[in-house]
PASEBA-1860 file (N, C-alpha, C; in nm, 3 decimals):
! residues 305
1> MPKLHVNG> 6.253/9.274/10.055/6.310/9.317/10.012/6.259/9.416/9.884 ~ 6.247/9.536/9.921/6.229/9.629/9.806/6.341/9.643/9.699 ~ 6.297/9.633/9.589/6.414/9.647/9.488/6.386/9.675/9.420 ~ 6.417/9.724/9.323/6.338/9.764/9.134/6.462/9.785/8.996 ~ 6.423/9.755/8.896/6.544/9.694/8.826/6.474/9.823/8.738 ~ 6.644/9.921/8.730/6.624/9.971/8.645/6.764/10.003/8.575 ~ 6.836/10.067/8.439/6.911/10.092/8.400/7.009/9.937/8.393 ~ 6.937/9.839/8.368/7.059/9.745/8.366/7.067/9.644/8.565
9> VDLYYEES> 7.025/9.739/8.655/7.031/9.640/8.786/6.971/9.714/8.841 ~ 6.901/9.589/8.928/6.844/9.594/9.049/6.924/9.693/9.154 ~ 6.785/9.759/9.189/6.848/9.900/9.340/6.783/9.849/9.439 ~ 6.820/9.829/9.551/6.754/9.847/9.671/6.722/9.924/9.691 ~ 6.591/9.960/9.782/6.560/10.131/9.819/6.503/10.120/9.961 ~ 6.485/10.207/10.017/6.385/10.204/10.074/6.325/10.337/10.058 ~ 6.208/10.408/10.146/6.110/10.506/10.147/6.107/10.531/10.285 ~ 6.041/10.675/10.289/6.001/10.676/10.448/5.965/10.844/10.363
17> GDPAGPAL> 5.776/10.883/10.492/5.772/10.962/10.482/5.624/10.986/10.429 ~ 5.569/11.081/10.370/5.443/11.141/10.308/5.474/11.081/10.164 ~ 5.378/11.029/10.124/5.426/10.926/9.965/5.354/11.082/9.840 ~ 5.301/11.186/9.937/5.271/11.277/9.835/5.347/11.401/9.846 ~ 5.453/11.391/9.930/5.529/11.511/9.989/5.610/11.525/9.857 ~ 5.742/11.673/9.903/5.806/11.656/9.795/5.900/11.523/9.788 ~ 5.955/11.507/9.677/6.028/11.324/9.678/6.180/11.418/9.752 ~ 6.286/11.379/9.826/6.375/11.389/9.843/6.450/11.241/9.813
25> LLIMGLGT> 6.594/11.281/9.731/6.672/11.170/9.723/6.843/11.157/9.754 ~ 6.849/11.061/9.850/6.955/11.079/9.917/7.063/10.973/9.844 ~ 7.152/10.991/9.839/7.277/10.936/9.768/7.378/10.921/9.810 ~ 7.448/10.784/9.890/7.556/10.761/9.953/7.685/10.763/9.867 ~ 7.779/10.761/9.960/7.941/10.752/9.875/7.986/10.640/9.857 ~ 8.139/10.629/9.853/8.173/10.535/9.774/8.184/10.405/9.880 ~ 8.175/10.294/9.844/8.152/10.192/9.943/8.060/10.200/10.037 ~ 7.954/10.284/10.018/7.845/10.282/10.175/7.722/10.299/10.117
33> QHIAWPEP> 7.653/10.177/10.152/7.520/10.120/10.170/7.415/10.292/10.233 ~ 7.352/10.261/10.207/7.212/10.349/10.257/7.206/10.374/10.425 ~ 7.268/10.242/10.455/7.232/10.261/10.627/7.259/10.380/10.660 ~ 7.432/10.374/10.592/7.472/10.518/10.660/7.401/10.660/10.684 ~ 7.317/10.646/10.643/7.232/10.763/10.678/7.213/10.750/10.830 ~ 7.206/10.842/10.912/7.169/10.824/11.038/6.996/10.866/11.018 ~ 6.969/10.766/11.093/6.829/10.788/11.154/6.765/10.866/11.135 ~ 6.827/10.951/11.295/6.743/11.105/11.304/6.778/11.176/11.172
41> FVAALVDA> 6.880/11.203/11.085/6.877/11.281/10.935/6.774/11.281/10.862 ~ 6.725/11.131/10.854/6.589/11.081/10.783/6.494/11.092/10.837 ~ 6.506/11.129/10.955/6.370/11.131/11.067/6.333/11.276/11.015 ~ 6.439/11.374/11.057/6.411/11.515/11.036/6.376/11.560/10.884 ~ 6.416/11.488/10.820/6.338/11.555/10.674/6.217/11.500/10.661 ~ 6.170/11.418/10.711/6.071/11.323/10.746/5.940/11.415/10.781 ~ 6.009/11.399/10.901/5.958/11.570/11.015/5.923/11.653/10.928 ~ 5.982/11.720/10.814/5.937/11.852/10.744/5.853/11.839/10.612
49> GFRVIRYD> 5.848/11.708/10.609/5.711/11.664/10.503/5.710/11.629/10.400 ~ 5.922/11.562/10.342/5.963/11.521/10.235/5.936/11.397/10.278 ~ 5.920/11.311/10.135/5.925/11.193/10.047/6.114/11.121/10.090 ~ 6.103/11.106/10.132/6.282/11.049/10.177/6.262/10.891/10.127 ~ 6.355/10.932/9.988/6.412/10.755/9.905/6.570/10.776/9.906 ~ 6.565/10.668/10.013/6.745/10.597/10.005/6.756/10.424/9.951 ~ 6.876/10.455/9.889/6.915/10.348/9.817/7.072/10.270/9.796 ~ 7.056/10.181/9.804/7.233/10.105/9.796/7.255/10.137/9.633
57> NRDIGEST> 7.362/10.218/9.558/7.434/10.260/9.479/7.462/10.080/9.401 ~ 7.475/10.068/9.292/7.527/9.911/9.215/7.639/9.910/9.282 ~ 7.688/9.769/9.278/7.793/9.725/9.337/7.791/9.713/9.486 ~ 7.686/9.816/9.557/7.713/9.726/9.681/7.555/9.723/9.793 ~ 7.602/9.693/9.888/7.481/9.647/9.971/7.423/9.560/9.937 ~ 7.267/9.552/9.888/7.155/9.462/9.835/7.163/9.464/9.678 ~ 7.218/9.538/9.647/7.209/9.603/9.501/7.290/9.518/9.403 ~ 7.267/9.549/9.269/7.350/9.420/9.243/7.455/9.444/9.253
65> YLHGATAV> 7.563/9.329/9.213/7.683/9.373/9.234/7.761/9.282/9.079 ~ 7.830/9.354/9.007/7.892/9.329/8.894/8.014/9.229/8.867 ~ 7.953/9.113/8.906/8.085/8.996/8.878/8.149/9.007/8.762 ~ 8.272/8.956/8.769/8.316/8.961/8.642/8.368/9.056/8.588 ~ 8.304/9.146/8.617/8.349/9.291/8.592/8.489/9.369/8.557 ~ 8.582/9.424/8.482/8.673/9.488/8.491/8.693/9.536/8.630 ~ 8.816/9.539/8.693/8.862/9.660/8.785/8.974/9.638/8.803 ~ 9.068/9.706/8.760/9.183/9.727/8.739/9.272/9.785/8.881
73> SPVVAIIA> 9.359/9.757/8.870/9.448/9.828/9.016/9.408/9.988/9.033 ~ 9.378/10.024/9.146/9.321/10.148/9.181/9.459/10.264/9.173 ~ 9.577/10.187/9.193/9.688/10.269/9.149/9.742/10.294/9.008 ~ 9.696/10.170/8.959/9.717/10.222/8.806/9.666/10.262/8.736 ~ 9.500/10.240/8.759/9.410/10.363/8.747/9.442/10.521/8.783 ~ 9.494/10.533/8.887/9.559/10.684/8.948/9.703/10.706/8.836 ~ 9.767/10.647/8.808/9.928/10.674/8.709/9.816/10.700/8.569 ~ 9.752/10.624/8.529/9.695/10.630/8.417/9.624/10.757/8.401
81> ARLGLRFP> 9.562/10.791/8.479/9.441/10.867/8.498/9.569/11.076/8.472 ~ 9.647/11.021/8.573/9.757/11.134/8.579/9.853/11.191/8.459 ~ 9.868/11.068/8.373/9.880/11.064/8.234/9.770/11.083/8.110 ~ 9.660/11.137/8.141/9.571/11.134/8.064/9.527/11.013/7.985 ~ 9.551/10.885/8.046/9.535/10.763/7.973/9.441/10.647/7.993 ~ 9.318/10.687/7.908/9.225/10.536/7.954/9.279/10.430/8.050 ~ 9.144/10.384/8.105/9.183/10.276/8.155/9.016/10.194/8.119 ~ 9.024/10.054/8.119/8.870/9.961/8.145/8.809/10.041/8.238
89> LAYSLADM> 8.706/9.998/8.282/8.571/10.052/8.337/8.467/9.963/8.294 ~ 8.412/9.905/8.431/8.289/9.817/8.440/8.160/9.935/8.422 ~ 8.167/10.044/8.446/8.107/10.169/8.422/8.119/10.300/8.457 ~ 8.057/10.438/8.482/8.065/10.488/8.499/8.003/10.589/8.627 ~ 8.034/10.709/8.693/7.924/10.774/8.768/7.831/10.804/8.676 ~ 7.843/10.898/8.537/7.712/10.863/8.406/7.598/10.778/8.407 ~ 7.677/10.683/8.438/7.602/10.517/8.419/7.501/10.552/8.623 ~ 7.596/10.552/8.651/7.510/10.543/8.825/7.439/10.637/8.827
97> AADATGLL> 7.411/10.744/8.793/7.280/10.897/8.789/7.255/10.812/8.712 ~ 7.237/10.785/8.559/7.169/10.725/8.535/7.045/10.602/8.626 ~ 7.129/10.531/8.686/7.055/10.468/8.820/6.935/10.604/8.895 ~ 7.003/10.682/8.974/6.918/10.715/9.011/6.823/10.806/8.951 ~ 6.774/10.840/8.788/6.710/10.879/8.713/6.603/10.801/8.740 ~ 6.645/10.647/8.666/6.573/10.557/8.678/6.511/10.497/8.801 ~ 6.578/10.543/8.914/6.489/10.478/9.018/6.398/10.567/9.068 ~ 6.424/10.682/8.979/6.303/10.794/9.017/6.161/10.774/8.934
105> DALNIPAA> 6.257/10.687/8.794/6.065/10.692/8.666/6.040/10.591/8.753 ~ 6.119/10.442/8.786/6.059/10.309/8.863/5.932/10.401/8.926 ~ 5.933/10.497/9.001/5.902/10.546/9.117/5.777/10.641/9.073 ~ 5.804/10.692/8.966/5.707/10.761/8.928/5.712/10.873/8.945 ~ 5.828/10.945/9.019/5.880/11.033/9.037/5.917/11.171/8.948 ~ 5.854/11.251/8.874/5.889/11.351/8.776/6.048/11.429/8.788 ~ 6.043/11.504/8.947/6.113/11.557/8.997/6.185/11.558/9.158 ~ 6.308/11.567/9.172/6.322/11.519/9.309/6.380/11.621/9.381
113> HIVGVSMG> 6.398/11.662/9.480/6.558/11.711/9.577/6.645/11.630/9.570 ~ 6.780/11.641/9.526/6.894/11.549/9.509/7.011/11.582/9.663 ~ 7.052/11.493/9.768/7.112/11.530/9.871/7.218/11.415/9.802 ~ 7.325/11.446/9.768/7.441/11.363/9.812/7.561/11.373/9.892 ~ 7.633/11.278/9.960/7.746/11.264/9.969/7.899/11.217/9.941 ~ 7.973/11.279/9.947/8.134/11.222/9.884/8.045/11.173/9.727 ~ 8.095/11.038/9.678/8.055/11.012/9.573/7.946/11.036/9.503 ~ 7.842/11.035/9.602/7.757/11.055/9.607/7.673/11.201/9.543
121> GMIAQRVA> 7.795/11.277/9.583/7.764/11.398/9.543/7.798/11.451/9.395 ~ 7.921/11.353/9.359/7.941/11.351/9.266/7.831/11.297/9.134 ~ 7.753/11.213/9.214/7.640/11.104/9.062/7.529/11.230/9.118 ~ 7.534/11.338/9.229/7.404/11.389/9.189/7.416/11.494/9.128 ~ 7.540/11.590/9.131/7.580/11.686/9.012/7.598/11.613/8.864 ~ 7.611/11.506/8.851/7.578/11.429/8.738/7.428/11.408/8.700 ~ 7.367/11.429/8.767/7.224/11.406/8.732/7.208/11.533/8.717 ~ 7.211/11.626/8.814/7.210/11.806/8.720/7.258/11.788/8.587
129> IAAPDRVL> 7.354/11.787/8.597/7.413/11.811/8.437/7.333/11.755/8.326 ~ 7.298/11.569/8.375/7.226/11.563/8.247/7.097/11.539/8.242 ~ 7.048/11.589/8.327/6.871/11.544/8.364/6.870/11.691/8.431 ~ 6.863/11.825/8.434/6.818/11.927/8.456/6.648/11.931/8.526 ~ 6.565/11.832/8.468/6.428/11.930/8.448/6.382/11.775/8.555 ~ 6.475/11.681/8.616/6.439/11.603/8.731/6.495/11.658/8.858 ~ 6.549/11.794/8.851/6.624/11.820/8.947/6.573/11.991/9.020 ~ 6.504/11.994/9.166/6.412/12.058/9.224/6.542/12.129/9.299
137> SLTSIMSS> 6.615/12.030/9.374/6.769/12.117/9.395/6.838/12.063/9.401 ~ 6.988/12.096/9.409/7.084/12.016/9.483/7.185/12.045/9.600 ~ 7.245/11.885/9.686/7.284/11.943/9.787/7.442/11.851/9.785 ~ 7.531/11.922/9.748/7.627/11.850/9.767/7.689/11.870/9.901 ~ 7.755/11.728/9.961/7.778/11.749/10.106/7.964/11.665/10.080 ~ 8.021/11.696/10.140/8.151/11.680/10.094/8.220/11.567/10.034 ~ 8.198/11.682/9.932/8.208/11.584/9.782/8.336/11.654/9.691 ~ 8.343/11.682/9.595/8.459/11.753/9.506/8.386/11.732/9.342
145> SGAHGLPG> 8.440/11.865/9.314/8.415/11.882/9.106/8.484/11.755/9.028 ~ 8.581/11.695/9.074/8.733/11.615/9.032/8.807/11.722/8.972 ~ 8.795/11.796/8.945/8.839/11.882/8.890/8.989/11.924/8.879 ~ 9.123/11.871/8.832/9.244/11.856/8.823/9.377/11.930/8.904 ~ 9.453/11.967/8.991/9.520/12.007/9.096/9.413/12.015/9.204 ~ 9.310/11.951/9.258/9.255/11.991/9.385/9.360/11.839/9.510 ~ 9.335/11.931/9.577/9.409/11.826/9.711/9.320/11.727/9.731 ~ 9.415/11.616/9.797/9.365/11.484/9.827/9.371/11.443/9.994
153> PSPELRKR> 9.351/11.330/9.998/9.391/11.271/10.148/9.481/11.298/10.186 ~ 9.476/11.313/10.322/9.617/11.349/10.358/9.681/11.177/10.339 ~ 9.811/11.219/10.420/9.916/11.131/10.362/9.876/11.004/10.448 ~ 9.840/11.005/10.630/9.834/10.918/10.671/9.728/10.848/10.604 ~ 9.566/10.899/10.592/9.478/10.810/10.506/9.531/10.708/10.410 ~ 9.618/10.817/10.283/9.625/10.770/10.159/9.706/10.613/10.191 ~ 9.849/10.670/10.282/9.843/10.522/10.321/9.765/10.442/10.388 ~ 9.663/10.472/10.415/9.585/10.346/10.491/9.523/10.299/10.343
161> LIAKRPAN> 9.442/10.393/10.292/9.337/10.305/10.160/9.447/10.222/10.074 ~ 9.563/10.242/10.064/9.640/10.150/9.944/9.681/10.084/10.026 ~ 9.675/10.033/10.175/9.743/9.902/10.246/9.686/9.801/10.179 ~ 9.789/9.753/10.105/9.752/9.532/10.109/9.640/9.488/10.188 ~ 9.549/9.433/10.148/9.452/9.369/10.254/9.440/9.224/10.222 ~ 9.416/9.167/10.299/9.371/9.011/10.286/9.318/8.945/10.164 ~ 9.325/8.836/10.075/9.254/8.819/9.972/9.106/8.744/10.033 ~ 9.063/8.702/10.133/8.924/8.666/10.158/8.923/8.673/10.308
169> PDREWAVT> 8.892/8.827/10.371/8.925/8.841/10.496/8.797/8.807/10.540 ~ 8.802/8.782/10.673/8.692/8.745/10.776/8.586/8.826/10.815 ~ 8.466/8.823/10.879/8.388/8.967/10.960/8.458/9.018/11.007 ~ 8.520/8.936/11.153/8.640/9.017/11.208/8.691/9.113/11.189 ~ 8.811/9.074/11.080/8.909/9.167/11.076/8.805/9.302/10.889 ~ 8.765/9.221/10.884/8.629/9.299/10.787/8.592/9.497/10.862 ~ 8.538/9.417/11.005/8.443/9.487/11.052/8.521/9.571/11.126 ~ 8.652/9.509/11.166/8.734/9.620/11.262/8.784/9.704/11.134
177> AGASLLEM> 8.851/9.625/11.047/8.885/9.749/10.973/8.810/9.884/10.923 ~ 8.707/9.815/10.897/8.606/9.941/10.843/8.573/10.032/10.965 ~ 8.548/10.022/11.069/8.569/10.064/11.152/8.630/10.171/11.199 ~ 8.783/10.153/11.181/8.905/10.188/11.185/8.893/10.279/11.063 ~ 8.812/10.272/10.973/8.843/10.377/10.848/8.706/10.482/10.901 ~ 8.677/10.404/10.916/8.524/10.575/10.952/8.610/10.649/11.057 ~ 8.641/10.604/11.213/8.714/10.678/11.268/8.815/10.766/11.259 ~ 8.915/10.729/11.095/8.982/10.778/11.041/8.931/10.885/10.927
185> IGHPDPAR> 8.840/10.886/10.906/8.742/11.005/10.842/8.660/11.057/10.849 ~ 8.659/11.015/11.048/8.487/11.097/11.062/8.596/11.221/11.240 ~ 8.507/11.293/11.278/8.557/11.345/11.359/8.519/11.312/11.472 ~ 8.572/11.337/11.633/8.537/11.302/11.748/8.490/11.419/11.796 ~ 8.340/11.330/11.788/8.203/11.385/11.857/8.160/11.342/11.982 ~ 8.188/11.336/12.109/8.099/11.311/12.224/7.964/11.294/12.216 ~ 7.838/11.310/12.136/7.700/11.271/12.107/7.729/11.137/12.041 ~ 7.855/11.143/11.965/7.850/11.006/11.903/7.838/10.856/11.997
193> DPGAYRAL> 7.763/10.801/12.003/7.779/10.649/12.094/7.933/10.557/12.069 ~ 7.953/10.543/12.125/8.111/10.453/12.153/8.154/10.363/12.056 ~ 8.032/10.300/12.011/8.025/10.147/11.960/7.982/10.176/11.833 ~ 7.927/10.302/11.791/7.865/10.321/11.654/7.937/10.292/11.488 ~ 8.072/10.341/11.512/8.172/10.301/11.398/8.134/10.161/11.389 ~ 8.132/10.054/11.497/8.174/9.916/11.443/8.037/9.808/11.409 ~ 7.928/9.923/11.524/7.797/9.842/11.480/7.756/9.903/11.295 ~ 7.787/9.993/11.246/7.737/10.003/11.131/7.836/9.954/11.029
201> AAEAFDRG> 7.984/9.934/11.050/8.070/9.832/10.972/8.008/9.695/11.005 ~ 7.952/9.667/11.111/7.939/9.483/11.135/7.804/9.449/11.030 ~ 7.675/9.610/11.002/7.562/9.604/10.956/7.599/9.592/10.819 ~ 7.684/9.680/10.805/7.740/9.672/10.633/7.774/9.508/10.614 ~ 7.851/9.500/10.665/7.898/9.340/10.660/7.800/9.281/10.618 ~ 7.765/9.263/10.728/7.618/9.146/10.728/7.513/9.167/10.602 ~ 7.453/9.308/10.525/7.382/9.291/10.430/7.502/9.268/10.348 ~ 7.595/9.317/10.331/7.662/9.269/10.153/7.773/9.367/10.172
209> YNPPGVRR> 7.869/9.204/10.162/8.017/9.289/10.150/8.123/9.266/10.014 ~ 8.145/9.352/9.937/8.136/9.344/9.784/8.288/9.457/9.799 ~ 8.429/9.401/9.802/8.524/9.484/9.808/8.589/9.542/9.630 ~ 8.518/9.392/9.562/8.523/9.471/9.437/8.509/9.544/9.368 ~ 8.339/9.547/9.438/8.196/9.662/9.395/8.287/9.789/9.434 ~ 8.300/9.808/9.537/8.431/9.884/9.568/8.558/9.967/9.489 ~ 8.578/9.897/9.463/8.711/9.912/9.369/8.652/9.971/9.191 ~ 8.573/9.907/9.201/8.461/9.937/9.077/8.434/10.067/9.060
217> QMLAILAD> 8.344/10.125/9.227/8.323/10.208/9.233/8.438/10.317/9.176 ~ 8.556/10.312/9.274/8.668/10.414/9.291/8.700/10.433/9.130 ~ 8.714/10.330/9.045/8.766/10.372/8.918/8.671/10.395/8.828 ~ 8.564/10.424/8.858/8.437/10.525/8.785/8.455/10.696/8.826 ~ 8.506/10.683/8.966/8.549/10.850/9.063/8.690/10.867/8.940 ~ 8.747/10.815/8.946/8.870/10.843/8.898/8.829/10.852/8.744 ~ 8.791/10.796/8.660/8.804/10.794/8.528/8.703/10.915/8.493 ~ 8.603/10.990/8.580/8.512/11.108/8.575/8.599/11.210/8.573
225> RTRAVALP> 8.640/11.242/8.448/8.762/11.384/8.416/8.691/11.520/8.339 ~ 8.580/11.514/8.332/8.511/11.665/8.275/8.413/11.640/8.337 ~ 8.363/11.650/8.427/8.267/11.698/8.547/8.252/11.807/8.596 ~ 8.375/11.884/8.606/8.403/12.047/8.645/8.410/12.072/8.505 ~ 8.458/12.051/8.436/8.445/12.181/8.349/8.222/12.185/8.247 ~ 8.197/12.086/8.303/8.061/12.107/8.298/7.970/12.122/8.415 ~ 8.032/12.180/8.484/7.930/12.211/8.599/7.874/12.382/8.663 ~ 7.938/12.449/8.505/7.875/12.565/8.481/7.714/12.570/8.411
233> RITAPTLV> 7.696/12.409/8.348/7.588/12.382/8.282/7.438/12.397/8.416 ~ 7.506/12.347/8.550/7.364/12.343/8.643/7.307/12.453/8.648 ~ 7.137/12.425/8.622/7.119/12.518/8.636/6.998/12.475/8.794 ~ 6.998/12.411/8.896/6.920/12.336/9.016/6.994/12.454/9.086 ~ 6.907/12.514/9.176/6.930/12.586/9.292/7.032/12.526/9.369 ~ 7.152/12.555/9.395/7.252/12.423/9.496/7.319/12.477/9.598 ~ 7.328/12.378/9.704/7.384/12.382/9.822/7.481/12.326/9.814 ~ 7.599/12.358/9.863/7.708/12.269/9.865/7.748/12.337/10.045
241> IHGAADPL> 7.804/12.192/10.105/7.814/12.139/10.242/7.944/12.098/10.283 ~ 8.007/12.184/10.334/8.169/12.056/10.358/8.174/12.153/10.523 ~ 8.299/11.980/10.571/8.345/12.009/10.709/8.440/12.046/10.698 ~ 8.501/12.122/10.780/8.646/12.222/10.782/8.744/12.098/10.788 ~ 8.724/11.999/10.906/8.789/11.916/10.920/8.839/11.771/10.827 ~ 8.767/11.768/10.692/8.799/11.672/10.674/8.901/11.584/10.613 ~ 8.957/11.514/10.641/9.092/11.477/10.571/9.100/11.382/10.460 ~ 8.963/11.338/10.417/8.967/11.236/10.256/8.959/11.339/10.137
249> VPMACSED> 8.801/11.453/10.200/8.824/11.493/10.026/8.816/11.697/10.119 ~ 8.918/11.729/10.129/8.964/11.869/10.165/8.837/11.980/10.083 ~ 8.814/12.047/10.234/8.718/12.159/10.203/8.747/12.240/10.075 ~ 8.882/12.249/10.021/8.875/12.285/9.884/8.818/12.244/9.738 ~ 8.799/12.097/9.770/8.732/12.061/9.680/8.562/12.118/9.642 ~ 8.511/12.098/9.753/8.355/12.164/9.740/8.369/12.346/9.726 ~ 8.492/12.398/9.798/8.497/12.560/9.735/8.511/12.551/9.573 ~ 8.530/12.493/9.524/8.575/12.466/9.388/8.436/12.392/9.330
257> IARRIPGA> 8.336/12.356/9.348/8.221/12.319/9.359/8.144/12.432/9.335 ~ 8.107/12.491/9.488/8.120/12.619/9.442/8.138/12.741/9.376 ~ 8.244/12.766/9.356/8.267/12.863/9.194/8.218/12.843/9.099 ~ 8.157/12.694/9.069/8.174/12.683/8.912/8.030/12.651/8.886 ~ 7.969/12.651/8.945/7.759/12.605/8.970/7.730/12.794/9.010 ~ 7.688/12.837/8.874/7.610/12.955/8.869/7.526/12.945/9.023 ~ 7.599/13.068/9.088/7.465/13.083/9.214/7.489/12.992/9.350 ~ 7.542/12.909/9.357/7.577/12.793/9.472/7.608/12.866/9.583
265> RIVIIPQM> 7.550/12.864/9.712/7.557/12.900/9.820/7.685/12.785/9.883 ~ 7.757/12.816/9.945/7.829/12.712/10.000/7.788/12.754/10.162 ~ 7.845/12.607/10.255/7.806/12.668/10.399/7.979/12.562/10.461 ~ 8.047/12.626/10.520/8.180/12.501/10.581/8.144/12.509/10.731 ~ 8.154/12.362/10.745/8.077/12.330/10.896/8.202/12.340/10.972 ~ 8.248/12.363/11.098/8.328/12.358/11.185/8.332/12.184/11.278 ~ 8.457/12.126/11.352/8.449/12.034/11.389/8.304/11.895/11.293 ~ 8.354/11.911/11.166/8.289/11.839/11.087/8.409/11.747/10.981
273> AHDLPPSK> 8.377/11.636/10.988/8.495/11.572/10.926/8.442/11.522/10.809 ~ 8.483/11.375/10.770/8.412/11.290/10.633/8.308/11.235/10.654 ~ 8.211/11.313/10.754/8.123/11.223/10.868/7.968/11.325/10.849 ~ 7.898/11.253/10.933/7.764/11.338/10.944/7.783/11.335/11.102 ~ 7.861/11.377/11.178/7.882/11.373/11.358/7.739/11.412/11.402 ~ 7.678/11.326/11.492/7.539/11.338/11.571/7.559/11.495/11.591 ~ 7.636/11.588/11.651/7.601/11.697/11.704/7.605/11.766/11.587 ~ 7.572/11.767/11.488/7.600/11.838/11.342/7.498/11.828/11.246
281> LDQVTGLI> 7.418/11.726/11.294/7.295/11.654/11.196/7.203/11.792/11.197 ~ 7.141/11.845/11.334/7.004/11.926/11.359/7.067/12.077/11.221 ~ 7.208/12.113/11.200/7.200/12.221/11.146/7.267/12.156/11.003 ~ 7.283/12.043/10.947/7.294/11.979/10.812/7.103/11.984/10.780 ~ 7.066/11.910/10.877/6.936/11.902/10.841/6.849/12.050/10.807 ~ 6.884/12.122/10.880/6.818/12.196/10.880/6.895/12.293/10.705 ~ 6.939/12.263/10.706/7.035/12.378/10.555/7.005/12.347/10.432 ~ 6.914/12.149/10.461/6.933/12.083/10.350/6.733/12.133/10.333
289> IDHARSAS> 6.651/12.150/10.471/6.529/12.182/10.457/6.497/12.307/10.381 ~ 6.576/12.414/10.456/6.562/12.533/10.427/6.593/12.557/10.285 ~ 6.678/12.473/10.212/6.728/12.535/10.078/6.616/12.469/9.991 ~ 6.594/12.313/10.000/6.500/12.286/9.963/6.371/12.360/9.943 ~ 6.300/12.408/10.078/6.213/12.466/10.051/6.208/12.578/9.962 ~ 6.322/12.698/9.964/6.352/12.766/9.910/6.346/12.797/9.753 ~ 6.410/12.655/9.745/6.475/12.605/9.615/6.260/12.596/9.524 ~ 6.174/12.516/9.627/6.022/12.522/9.576/5.959/12.644/9.545
297> DGGQQAAA> 5.996/12.738/9.669/5.942/12.834/9.649/5.931/12.931/9.583 ~ 6.034/12.935/9.511/6.127/13.023/9.397/6.106/12.940/9.269 ~ 6.095/12.829/9.283/5.990/12.764/9.124/5.847/12.778/9.110 ~ 5.788/12.804/9.245/5.606/12.840/9.224/5.630/12.953/9.132 ~ 5.679/13.049/9.218/5.725/13.202/9.208/5.745/13.189/9.075 ~ 5.812/13.159/9.022/5.902/13.197/8.836/5.758/13.160/8.779 ~ 5.741/13.013/8.803/5.578/12.955/8.747/5.428/13.048/8.736 ~ 5.433/13.103/8.802/5.350/13.185/8.840/5.359/13.340/8.759
305> A> 5.470/13.359/8.771/5.530/13.482/8.659/5.511/13.440/8.523
END
């Protein structure tokens, strides 16, 4: 199992592609392991010549679990956030961004194209804010600026997310619940295998099931209240991608990102929700590849000048 000790935690990671190619770091979302990046998605980036690195964030999958760390109720945290009050945190999104740059350090990669989905997009934004010299380009997918007043999940999803769960769920319950949530946040796609959601939920459970870690990641998101005002400091060429049918993170959240980052380009994809549907993978990977190549070409031209 390839792991590297960075920033006080062990991160499980995988690499694909030419080690001499431009590095492209993939950062996954809340409670989601690196296996959620579709293999055709990764293969397209590899075929385009990139050295693709994906990993499990701390507290998920096969990376370090912060057992014993504080994890207050998300409902309490939401109320505290609305009142402008602090609550105990095991770690912050800035810490998770330091994990990402620490992984690059451990792999001797001076700078990379950074691609983040959902919470991974928030982490990627934090990397671009804190370490601009490490970011060749930034791609934020179905994410948010975290600005106050942005819309949240649909009422149906909100109810599902705060529903009480068994204290110690067995595999069947966890896999069924995981597959159901993936279906709720995704978009119906005839190109998707009917058993794909359940297969992903089962693989995730078998690799590492850590609900308290998901809670701690959620608290890190809720506590990150200053990211939006820092986004104008981002200098990396930025692409923002969002699905028009996203019920979890409405597209207004990405529109706000694009307004705040100088020169950012936004692409809204119809018939895409909070997922990477098979029928849209060519479009999404094409956008990322063109963006990364354009950023690299622009950087070379600037250096030559």
